[in-house]
N, C-alpha and C positions, 0 to 999 in steps of 0.2 A: 504494500500500500504506500503510495507516495502522496505528499502534501500538495494541495492545489497551488498553482502559480498562475497569476493573471497578468496579461499585458494590456496596457491602456492604449487603444488605437485612437481614441478621441475622448477628451476629458469631460465633455458636457459643460454646463454653465458653472456649477460649483459643486464638485464632488470631493468630499473629505472623509477621512477616517474618523469615526466617532465611537464612543462607548457611553457608559453611564455618567461620565464626567469626573471632575476633580473636586470632590467634596472635602471641606475642612481646611482649605488653603486660602480662603478669602482674606483672612487676617494678614497673610503674607503678600497680598496684592494679586493673587491668582484667582480669576473667576472660575466658576464650576465648568463652563464650556459644556461639552457633551452633546448628545442628540437633542434636537428640538422636539421630537415626538418620541418620548421614552417608551410609551406603550408599543408603538409599531416596531421600534428597534428591538425591544425585548422579545416580542412575539417572533420576529424574523429569526433572531438568534436561537430561540427554543426550537423552532421548526427545523433549523439546520443542525440541531443536536448540540448546540453550544450552551455555555452558561449565559444567563440573560443579559449580562452587561459586557460581554466580549466585544472586541472591536469589530466594526462592520463599516460599510460605506454608506454615508448619508448623501443622497442625490437630490439636488435642487433643480426643479423645473425641467431643464433639458439634460437628460441623462447621458452618461458616457457610453462608449462602445468598447467593450472589453473582450479579449480572447483568452480562453483557457490555454495557457502555454505548456502546462504540464500537470500531471496528477489527475485524481478523480475525487469526487466528494458529493456533497449535497449543498444546495443553495436555496434561499427563499427571499422573496421580495415582498415587503409589507409597507403599508402607508399609502401615500398618494398614488393614484393611477397615472403614471407617466408613460403609458404605452409600452410596458415591458415586453421584450421579444427574446426568444431563445432560438438561435439559428435562423433568424429572419421571420419566424412565425410567432403570432401572439401567444403569450404564455400567461397562465393564471397567477394572480397575486394571492398572498396569504396561503401559499401552498409550497411544500418542500418538493424539490425535483433534483434528480441526479445530474451532475455535470462531469465532463471528462475532457481530456486534451482535445483541442480543435473546436470546441463549442464556442459560439459567439453570443454574448449577452449585450443587448442594446435597448434603447428606449426611443420610441417614435415621437413622443411629445406629450405634454400635459393634457389630461382629460378632466381630472378633479384633484384638488389639493396641490401642494407644491413640494413636499419632501417625501421621498421613498427611501427604504433601507434595504440594502443587499447584504445579507449575511451568508457566509460561506463556512462549511464545516471546518472547525479548527480556529476560526476567527482570523482576522487580519493580523499578521505578526509584525508589529512595529514596536519600538522601544516604549516602555512605560515611564512617564515623568510625573512625579507626585501621584503615584498610584493610578494613573490613567494613560490611555493611549490616544485620547481625544485631541483633535487638531484645534488649536486656538490660533487662527491666522494673524491676528493683530500683533501678538507677541512672537510669532513664528515658533510655536512650541507644539510638540506632539505630532502624531500622524506621520506623514511623509515629509520630513524636514519642515514641519510647521506650516505647510501650504496645501492648497488644493491639488488634486491630481493634474498631471500634464501628460501630453502625448509621449509615449515611450516608457512611462513608469512601469515597473514590475512590482506586483504585489505578491508576497508569499503568505501563505496561511500557516497557522500552527498545526500541531498534531491533531488530526481529527479524533473525535471521541470514539471509543471502542465500538459502539453500536450505530455509527453513522449510517450504515447501509439500511438500517431499519427506519430511518427518517424519511426517505423518499416516499412521496405520496401523502404525507401528513397534511391536514388542512386545518386552518384555524376556524373555529365556529363563527358564523356571522355576528353573533351577539358580542363577541370579544373584539371585533374590528373597529378601528377608528372611523368616525364619520367625517366626511368632507363636504358639508352642505354650504354652498356659497350664500344661501339665503338665511342661514342660522344667525340669530341675534348674538352680538357680543355681550358678555356679562359686564 
């Protein structure tokens, strides 16, 4: 079994590595950062067989085009509907699916909401700073050199969980999914 490796063919509008954030460091001047939609990020991770706060990709509006350059595993996309596609065909959100070398992951454009989360078995393997892998672009901390993805970046995943093969086909029940209603009133 080999770990997943992805190559960024096109970065999208703003694609960053995020996790549950850097809690407890605000007194040192470091904001929490982390995923904007924690519920969607956590569900994507659980579907991929990861711990709920493992590092994944946060995709804003116009998603990236990624190629699986090596390995095999499970992935899940949760959150906003940004037109996720697997090998050029529409693929379901909120569902775990197998990926292998040569597969292409892309997004055709926003349909509802603005942030989606791509979790991969083993999580994105980047250095942890202050107990988090989250990207904080303003300070250039975390993720990939503290910045958004760019063309040519290679992402390596951690060791997949022992039962990752059992995750393929898992689906998040509709009542646990985030809602993205543009007509919903703000509190």
